[in-house]
C-alpha positions as CSV (number, residue, x, y, z in Angstrom):
1,X,-7.0,-25.1,0.5
2,X,-3.6,-23.8,-0.8
3,X,-1.7,-20.8,0.5
4,X,1.6,-19.1,0.5
5,X,3.3,-19.9,3.8
6,X,6.2,-17.9,5.3
7,X,9.0,-20.2,6.5
8,X,11.4,-17.7,7.7
9,X,13.6,-15.0,6.0
10,X,14.1,-16.0,2.4
11,X,11.8,-19.0,2.6
12,X,8.2,-19.5,1.5
13,X,6.0,-22.3,0.2
14,X,2.8,-22.7,-1.8
15,X,1.2,-25.6,0.0
16,X,-1.9,-27.3,1.4
17,X,-3.2,-25.8,4.7
18,X,-6.4,-26.2,6.6
19,X,-9.4,-24.1,5.4
20,X,-10.1,-21.0,7.6
21,X,-13.1,-21.1,9.9
22,X,-15.2,-18.7,11.8
23,X,-13.6,-18.0,15.2
24,X,-15.6,-15.1,16.4
25,X,-19.2,-13.9,15.6
26,X,-17.8,-10.8,13.8
27,X,-15.7,-12.9,11.4
28,X,-16.4,-13.6,7.7
29,X,-14.7,-16.1,5.4
30,X,-13.9,-14.8,1.9
31,X,-13.0,-16.9,-1.1
32,X,-10.2,-15.0,-2.8
33,X,-10.9,-14.3,-6.5
34,X,-8.1,-11.8,-7.2
35,X,-5.1,-10.8,-5.0
36,X,-1.7,-9.2,-5.4
37,X,1.7,-9.1,-3.7
38,X,2.8,-6.1,-1.8
39,X,6.2,-4.5,-1.4
40,X,5.7,-5.1,2.4
41,X,5.6,-8.9,1.6
42,X,9.1,-8.5,0.1
43,X,10.2,-6.7,3.3
44,X,8.8,-9.6,5.3
45,X,10.8,-12.1,3.3
46,X,13.9,-10.1,3.9
47,X,13.3,-10.3,7.7
48,X,12.4,-6.7,8.1
49,X,9.2,-7.4,9.9
50,X,10.1,-9.8,12.8
51,X,6.6,-9.9,14.1
52,X,5.8,-12.2,11.2
53,X,6.7,-15.7,12.4
54,X,7.2,-18.9,10.4
55,X,4.0,-20.6,9.5
56,X,2.1,-17.4,8.7
57,X,0.1,-17.2,5.5
58,X,1.3,-14.0,3.8
59,X,-0.8,-11.3,2.0
60,X,-3.1,-8.5,3.0
61,X,-4.7,-7.5,-0.3
62,X,-7.6,-9.1,-2.2
63,X,-11.1,-9.2,-3.5
64,X,-13.4,-12.1,-3.5
65,X,-16.9,-13.2,-2.4
66,X,-18.2,-14.0,1.0
67,X,-18.8,-17.7,1.7
68,X,-19.5,-17.6,5.4
69,X,-20.3,-15.0,8.1
70,X,-20.5,-15.0,11.9
71,X,-23.7,-14.4,13.7
72,X,-22.9,-10.8,14.5
73,X,-22.1,-9.7,10.9
74,X,-24.9,-7.5,9.6
75,X,-23.5,-5.6,6.6
76,X,-22.4,-8.6,4.5
77,X,-24.0,-11.9,3.5
78,X,-22.9,-15.0,1.7
79,X,-22.4,-14.3,-2.0
80,X,-21.4,-10.6,-1.6
81,X,-18.5,-9.5,-3.7
82,X,-16.0,-7.5,-1.5
83,X,-12.7,-5.8,-1.1
84,X,-10.7,-7.1,1.8
85,X,-9.0,-4.1,3.5
86,X,-5.5,-4.4,4.6
87,X,-6.6,-2.9,7.9
88,X,-8.9,-4.8,10.2
89,X,-11.1,-2.4,12.1
90,X,-13.2,-3.3,15.2
91,X,-14.9,0.1,15.1
92,X,-15.4,0.3,18.9
93,X,-11.9,0.9,20.5
94,X,-10.6,4.4,21.2
95,X,-8.5,4.6,18.1
96,X,-11.2,3.3,15.8
97,X,-13.7,5.8,17.2
98,X,-11.2,8.6,16.6
99,X,-10.8,7.5,13.0
100,X,-7.4,5.9,13.3
101,X,-8.0,2.1,12.8
102,X,-4.3,1.7,11.9
103,X,-3.9,1.4,15.7
104,X,-7.0,-0.6,16.4
105,X,-6.7,-2.0,19.9
106,X,-8.7,-5.1,19.3
107,X,-5.6,-7.3,19.3
108,X,-2.5,-7.6,21.4
109,X,-0.3,-5.9,18.8
110,X,-2.3,-2.7,18.9
111,X,-2.3,-2.3,15.1
112,X,-4.9,-2.7,12.4
113,X,-2.7,-4.4,10.0
114,X,-3.0,-8.0,11.1
115,X,-3.7,-9.9,7.9
116,X,-0.5,-11.6,6.7
117,X,1.2,-10.1,9.8
118,X,-0.3,-11.3,13.1
119,X,-2.9,-13.7,11.5
120,X,-3.1,-15.6,8.3
121,X,-3.5,-13.5,5.1
122,X,-4.9,-13.2,1.6
123,X,-2.3,-15.0,-0.5
124,X,-4.5,-18.1,-0.3
125,X,-7.6,-19.5,-1.7
126,X,-9.7,-18.4,1.3
127,X,-9.1,-15.9,4.2
128,X,-10.8,-15.3,7.5
129,X,-11.5,-11.6,7.9
130,X,-12.0,-10.4,11.5
131,X,-14.5,-7.5,12.2
132,X,-16.0,-8.1,8.8
133,X,-18.5,-5.2,9.0
134,X,-15.6,-2.7,9.3
135,X,-13.0,-4.5,7.3
136,X,-14.8,-5.3,4.0
137,X,-16.2,-3.1,1.3
138,X,-19.0,-3.9,-1.2
139,X,-17.8,-3.7,-4.8
140,X,-20.1,-2.0,-7.3
141,X,-21.2,-4.4,-10.1
142,X,-19.4,-2.5,-12.9
143,X,-16.1,-2.3,-11.0
144,X,-13.7,-5.1,-12.0
145,X,-11.5,-7.2,-9.8
146,X,-8.5,-5.7,-11.5
147,X,-9.6,-2.2,-10.5
148,X,-10.8,-3.1,-7.0
149,X,-7.8,-5.1,-5.8
150,X,-5.6,-2.0,-5.5
151,X,-8.0,-0.5,-3.1
152,X,-7.1,-3.0,-0.5
153,X,-3.8,-1.2,0.2
154,X,-1.7,0.5,-2.5
155,X,-4.1,3.3,-3.4
156,X,-5.2,4.1,0.1
157,X,-1.6,4.0,1.3
158,X,-0.3,6.4,-1.4
159,X,-3.2,8.7,-0.8
160,X,-3.4,8.7,3.0
161,X,0.2,8.3,4.1
162,X,1.5,10.4,1.2
163,X,-0.9,13.0,-0.2
164,X,-3.1,13.6,2.9
165,X,-0.3,13.3,5.5
166,X,2.0,15.4,3.3
167,X,-0.8,18.0,3.1
168,X,-0.6,18.5,-0.6
169,X,-2.6,21.6,-1.6
170,X,-3.5,23.2,-4.9
171,X,-0.5,24.6,-6.7
172,X,2.0,22.6,-4.6
173,X,5.2,21.1,-6.0
174,X,5.6,17.5,-5.1
175,X,8.5,15.0,-5.3
176,X,7.9,11.3,-5.0
177,X,11.1,9.3,-4.4
178,X,10.4,5.8,-5.5
179,X,7.9,5.0,-8.3
180,X,6.9,1.5,-7.3
181,X,3.3,0.7,-6.6
182,X,2.9,2.8,-3.5
183,X,4.8,5.8,-5.0
184,X,2.8,5.6,-8.1
185,X,-0.4,5.5,-6.1
186,X,0.7,8.7,-4.4
187,X,1.5,10.3,-7.8
188,X,-1.8,9.1,-9.1
189,X,-3.8,10.7,-6.3
190,X,-2.0,14.0,-6.1
191,X,-4.3,15.1,-8.9
192,X,-7.2,15.0,-6.4
193,X,-5.5,18.0,-4.6
194,X,-4.3,20.0,-7.6
195,X,-0.5,19.8,-7.3
196,X,1.0,21.9,-10.1
197,X,4.3,19.9,-10.5
198,X,4.9,16.3,-9.5
199,X,8.4,15.0,-9.9
200,X,9.0,11.2,-9.9
201,X,12.4,9.8,-8.9
202,X,13.5,6.3,-9.6
203,X,16.3,4.2,-11.0
204,X,14.0,2.4,-13.4
205,X,13.1,4.1,-16.7
206,X,9.9,1.9,-17.1
207,X,8.6,3.1,-13.8
208,X,9.4,6.7,-14.7
209,X,7.4,6.2,-17.9
210,X,4.5,4.9,-15.9
211,X,4.8,7.8,-13.5
212,X,4.3,10.2,-16.4
213,X,1.3,8.2,-17.6
214,X,-0.3,8.4,-14.1
215,X,0.2,12.1,-13.5
216,X,3.8,13.0,-13.0
217,X,4.9,16.2,-14.8
218,X,8.7,15.5,-14.6
219,X,11.0,12.6,-13.9
220,X,14.5,12.4,-12.5
221,X,16.7,9.3,-12.5
222,X,18.0,8.5,-9.0
223,X,21.7,9.0,-8.6
224,X,24.3,11.5,-7.5
225,X,22.8,14.3,-9.5
226,X,19.2,13.8,-8.4
227,X,19.2,16.5,-5.7
228,X,20.5,19.1,-8.1
229,X,18.1,18.2,-10.8
230,X,15.1,18.4,-8.5
231,X,16.2,21.7,-7.1
232,X,16.6,23.0,-10.7
233,X,13.0,22.0,-11.4
234,X,11.8,24.1,-8.4
235,X,13.8,27.3,-8.9
236,X,16.3,26.2,-6.3
237,X,13.9,26.2,-3.4
238,X,12.9,22.6,-3.4
239,X,9.4,21.1,-3.2
240,X,6.5,21.8,-1.0
241,X,6.0,18.1,-0.3
242,X,8.4,15.2,-0.6
243,X,7.3,11.6,-0.3
244,X,9.7,8.7,0.3
245,X,8.2,5.4,-1.0
246,X,11.2,3.0,-1.0
247,X,12.3,2.3,2.6
248,X,16.1,3.0,2.3
249,X,18.1,5.5,4.3
250,X,19.4,7.3,1.2
251,X,15.9,7.7,-0.3
252,X,14.5,9.4,2.9
253,X,17.6,11.5,3.1
254,X,17.1,12.6,-0.5
255,X,13.5,13.5,0.3
256,X,14.6,15.6,3.2
257,X,17.3,17.3,1.1
258,X,14.9,18.5,-1.6
259,X,12.2,19.9,0.6
260,X,11.9,23.7,0.9
261,X,11.6,25.5,4.3
262,X,8.2,24.8,6.0
263,X,7.7,21.9,3.6
264,X,6.4,18.5,4.4
265,X,8.2,15.1,4.2
266,X,5.9,12.1,4.1
267,X,7.6,8.7,4.6
268,X,5.6,5.9,3.0
269,X,8.4,3.3,2.8
270,X,8.9,0.4,5.1
271,X,12.4,0.8,6.7
272,X,14.3,-2.3,7.8
273,X,17.1,-0.3,9.5
274,X,17.5,3.1,11.3
275,X,17.9,6.2,9.2
276,X,20.2,9.1,10.2
277,X,18.4,12.5,9.5
278,X,20.3,15.8,9.9
279,X,18.0,17.4,12.5
280,X,20.8,19.7,13.6
281,X,20.5,21.6,10.3
282,X,16.8,20.8,9.5
283,X,15.2,22.2,12.7
284,X,15.6,25.8,11.6
285,X,13.7,25.0,8.4
286,X,10.4,24.2,10.3
287,X,10.0,21.0,8.4
288,X,7.2,18.5,9.1
289,X,8.0,14.8,8.9
290,X,5.3,12.2,9.0
291,X,5.3,8.5,8.7
292,X,3.0,5.6,9.5
293,X,0.6,2.9,8.6
294,X,-2.4,3.3,6.3
295,X,-5.8,3.6,8.0
296,X,-7.9,2.5,5.0
297,X,-10.4,5.2,5.9
298,X,-10.2,6.6,2.3
299,X,-11.1,3.4,0.6
300,X,-14.8,4.2,0.2
301,X,-13.9,7.6,-1.3
302,X,-11.3,6.2,-3.7
303,X,-13.8,3.4,-4.7
304,X,-16.2,6.1,-5.8
305,X,-13.4,7.7,-7.9
306,X,-12.6,4.4,-9.4
307,X,-16.2,3.6,-10.1
308,X,-16.7,7.0,-11.8
309,X,-13.6,6.5,-14.0
310,X,-11.7,9.4,-12.4
311,X,-9.0,6.9,-11.1
312,X,-8.3,4.1,-13.7
313,X,-6.7,2.0,-11.0
314,X,-6.4,-1.0,-13.4
315,X,-3.3,0.8,-14.8
316,X,-1.4,-0.3,-11.7
317,X,-1.4,-3.9,-12.8
318,X,1.2,-4.9,-15.3
319,X,1.3,-8.8,-15.1
320,X,-1.4,-11.3,-14.6
321,X,-1.0,-14.9,-13.3
322,X,-3.1,-17.8,-12.0
323,X,-3.0,-18.0,-8.2
324,X,-1.4,-21.4,-8.6
325,X,1.5,-19.7,-10.3
326,X,2.2,-17.5,-7.3
327,X,5.9,-18.5,-7.1
328,X,6.5,-17.3,-10.6
329,X,4.5,-14.1,-9.9
330,X,6.6,-13.5,-6.8
331,X,9.8,-13.8,-8.8
332,X,8.5,-11.3,-11.3
333,X,7.5,-8.8,-8.6
334,X,10.7,-9.3,-6.7
335,X,12.7,-8.5,-9.9
336,X,10.4,-5.6,-10.9
337,X,13.0,-3.5,-12.6
338,X,14.1,-6.3,-14.9
339,X,10.6,-7.6,-15.5
340,X,9.0,-4.1,-16.0
341,X,6.5,-4.9,-13.3
342,X,4.4,-2.7,-11.0
343,X,1.7,-4.9,-9.5
344,X,1.1,-8.5,-10.3
345,X,-2.5,-9.6,-10.4
346,X,-3.2,-13.1,-9.2
347,X,-6.5,-14.7,-10.3
348,X,-8.1,-17.8,-8.7
């Protein structure tokens, strides 16, 4: 089969590799029908995730159909159409039993995100999925690949790490710094909790337009005046919930600066360097700062919302390519501002 192989920071190759095979009785092999590139993949290429070593097949999002299962897999069979979750969940370790599979202890890394990280991933024609019973989701017949693929990672991340961790409540004012795919997913799903005002912040006008289409009430162009503009939209107090969805020091600092006392700051971005936060002045404001990896525990709920038409997730995709054109798709996604790209959809 062919796959996108990481060769070290700044280097990758679409090349022939051996087909995956069943290694454990809980494994399944999925033929990828549709996949996409994640912002985390760009961070990997920049060297921000050193656990990813040369030779690793990238990718942790995708939908496809099952072509082989291990002897212990009971929920899925050959031919089933499935979403591959970005989180692999054993279901029996302490963290999985508590509902936190982001720290599934079934592997030596102690995290649930292993596809395209600790083991080979989904930017390939086939992928081995460990713990298939807990890591795959059946796709309803009327849900398209283009809708389902964003339930692998983007939508659950925006919802869980942003909306749920930020404790958005009815009537809240929300600011999302960074209107890329994950930031837009957070904006998209704030509607489920009744936020009264959702302010999108980005440098890119196209992304801000998409933010309005997906549920933002206001937009602010990132820059030296952004803080003042956000405060002006919130009667000078700041927002109840600020979400950072970029991964730069200045964007997290902006999120902190525009949050009102007793507000929540939810960090969704993948940071490649330390960030200085003014705790000496923030502590008295009783702020809550959260961060972390998605669990994927909301996927089934979000899938119901997509299936019912409440969340038209296909709007997240802006460009479509054949899987063999992945190098071109990568360049488009890596230059999203110039290309007016959100998520690229790759079809087998």
